[in-house]
N, C-alpha and C positions, 0 to 999 in steps of 0.2 A: 368508745364501747371495746370491751375486752376481747382477746383470740378466742375463736371458736374453738369449742371441744367436742365438735361433731368427728366422728370415726374419718370421714373422708378428709379432714381437715388437720387431722393429726397423726404423729407416727405412733407405734405402738411403746416406744420409750416415754413420747409425750403423755400417753395415755398412763402409763405407770406413773409418772410424775404428778399427773392432776388426782388421780386415786390416793395417792401416799399424802399429797399436800391437803386433800380434802379430809383424809381421817388423821392429820396430824403427824405424820409418820416421816415427811419427808425431810428433816434435819437431822436425822441420824440414822437413816437407810442408804446404805450407799449404792444398793443394785439387786432388784427383786427377780428373780428370774419365773416365779409364779406365785400368785396369791392362792393359798389354798386352804385356808381354815377361817370360818367365824363370817363377821360382817365381810371382810376383805374378799371371802369367798363369792360374793352375790356380784362385785365388779369384775371378773375374771373374763366374762363374755365381752364387756367393755373393752378391756386391755386387748384381749384378742380381735378387736375388729367384729365379731358377730352380732353384736346390739348397740345401741345407742346409750349412753348414761341415763337418759331420761327413761328409756326403756326397761333398765335394771332396776332402776327405782320403783317403777309402777310395779313389773312384776313381783319385786319382792315387798311391796305393800300390799299388794292383793293376797298373799298369804297370810298377812297379818289378822285381817278383819274376817270376822263371820260373817257370811251371806245370808245365811238364812237360817231360820229355827232348826231346820234339819242338822245344821251343822253343829250346834250347842250340845254339849256334854247333857246327858240327861241324869243331873244329879237329886233333882226333886227341890233343890234349893234355890231361892230368891235369885235371878242374876245378878244383883246387888252383893251376894256372896254373905247375904244373912240367914 
């Protein structure tokens, strides 16, 4: 079994490496003081030790999906885009 990736079991530097590795940046990035844009920004709370990695993923996945018909744009078109 691999090493734990939980906040309580890692340092900030380890969490940065975990995120970089997962996003395939680890090979050419010598040090990151903070991740601030795009997909990488969603992992900043994990890097800062405020949220577990799984919580970051769940929080951002929840933003992706439509939760009810109220949330759908009213275009009058079929939901399949036809």
